[in-house]
N, C-alpha and C positions, 0 to 999 in steps of 0.2 A: 666328314667329307664333302657332304652337299653343299653345307654352308661356304666351304672353301671355294668349290666350284663356281657356285652362285655369285659369291663376291667378287671372283677373279673375272668372270664374263661381264658383271656389271661395272667392275673397275676399269676395264679396258674400253667400254662403250660409255663411260659416264658423260664425256662431253654430248654425245649425241642425245643420250637419256635429257640431260639439262635443257638442251636446246629444244627437244620435243615438249618437254613440260611447260616450258615458257611459252611456246608458240600455241599449244593447246589451250593453256588457260587465258592467255591473251586474246585468242580467237573467241572464248565465252565472253569476255568482257567486250571485245568489238561486235558482237552480236546483240548483245544487251545495249550497247549505245547505238547501233543503227535501229535497233527497236523502239529506243526511246525519241530518237530525231524523225521517227515516221518514215524512215527509208525501207523498212521491211515490215510487214504487216503480219499479224498472226491471225488465223482464220479458226475460228471456233469450230470443233467437230459436231456435226449435227444430231449425234445420238449421245446417248447416257454412257458414261463410264462406270462401270461397276468393278470392285474387287473381285476376285475369283470367289464364288458362291457354290457351296456344295449342301445341297437340301436345306436352303434357309440359313446357314451359319458359314461364317468364313473359314476356310480350310487354309490356314497359315502355313503348313508344313508345304502343300502344294504350291502355293505363292511362292515361298522361298525357292523351291525347287526349279519351279517353272523360270522363275527370274534368273537363277545362277544358270540354268543349262543354256536359255536363251541369249545372255549375256557373253557367255563364253564361246559357245559355237557359232551363232550367227554374228552377233556384234564384234567379237573379239577374233575368233579364228578365221571365219570366211570372209568377214569384211576388211579386216586390217592385215591379217598375217598372210593369208592366202593371197590375196590381190597383190600384196608386197612382193611375195616371191614370185609372182609373174612379171610384174613391172614396179621396181622398189618404190618410185613416187607415189604411186598408188596408196600405199599406207599411209604416207605423210597426208596427201590430199585427203583421203576420207577420214583421218583423225581431226584434220583442221575443220573439215565441213561438219563433223558431230561437234566439236567445240562451238562452232558459230551457232550451230541450231539449238543448243543448250543454252547459250546466251539469249538467244531471241525468246525462247520458251520461259526461261526464268525471270526475264524482265517483267512479266506481268504478275509474279508471285508478291504477295505483301511480305513485310519482313518476318513474322512468325512462319509463315510456310517456307521461306526462303532458308532461314535458321534450321528448319526441320529437315529439308533435304540436302543441306549443304555436306554433311558427313557422306552420304550416299555419292554425291557428285564428285567429291575428292577422292574416294575410294575407287569407283568406277573409272574415273578419269585416269588415275595413276596405273590402273589395270591395262587400259586401253593404250596408254603411252608404253607399257612394256610389251603389248601385242604388236603395236606399230613398229617399234624396235626391233622385235623377232622378224617380221615381214620385210624390213628395211634390209637386215643382214642376210636374210635368204635371197632376197631379189639381187643384192649387190655382189653376193658371194659368186653367183654363177655368171653374171654380167662383167663384173671388173674385180677379179679375185685378189689383185694387189692393192685395191684401195681397202679391202677388209683385213688383209692378212700381210700386208706390206711385203717384204722381200722374201717371204718364205717359198716363192717358186711351186705354188700349189697349182694343180690342173683345175679346171672348172668343176669338175665332178668331185674332187677332193675338197675344194674349197666348200661346195655346196653341203657334202656329207658332214663336214666340220662345223658349217653355220647350223645345221639341224641338230647337231649335239648342243651348241649354244643356246639354240632356241627352246630345246627342253629344259634346260635349265632356268631361262627367262620364264617360261610357261608356269613353273613351279610358282613364281610370284603372281602371274596373272591368276592362277586358280585360287591362291590363298586370298588375294585382294578381292576378286568377285566373290568367293564364299562370304567374306566378312560385310561387302556391300550388299550382297542379297539379304543376309541376316539384318542387317541396319535398315535397309529399305523396308522388309517385312514388318520390323518393329515399329518403324516410323507410321506405317500404314495402320498397324494395330492400335497404336496409341493415338494419333492424330486424326486418322480417318482420311488423310490426304490420298 
């Protein structure tokens, strides 16, 4: 049953999902291009970065858990979904800005480091696209119900409640993708030390 519901919501919103994907990953390329041309400069942080360290040994489970929770609640839910629910273009804006920043930061990586972080970028990026889609649906549902649900004649409240149901289904994908991304990121750090 879950699979049918998720696929039906996903199928209904496929065009928006594809457009968000194209825009997000194009903004990564744009950020890298502008960093290459010198239009955007990356400033190094003046302190040393270390992975999570517990009594002299790496605690990979804590790293995995922190990465997942941070990405899910702060990066996904608060930044992309809640802001979109307040005003739907914000979820698009924050998603594209994130893609641009990732492009700028990825530009300075050598090929081996880029290939090591690429799976994490793709998984997290897809999760953030789903989270932005959820924010878009929530925001548009109370602002313009007809744009989301066509000629169903739903009130703003009914439209918003229906969008919340759809977003629960979309967040299943967000959670799965971010769990896998956190595991891949933790494994990448454990193996490569990046």
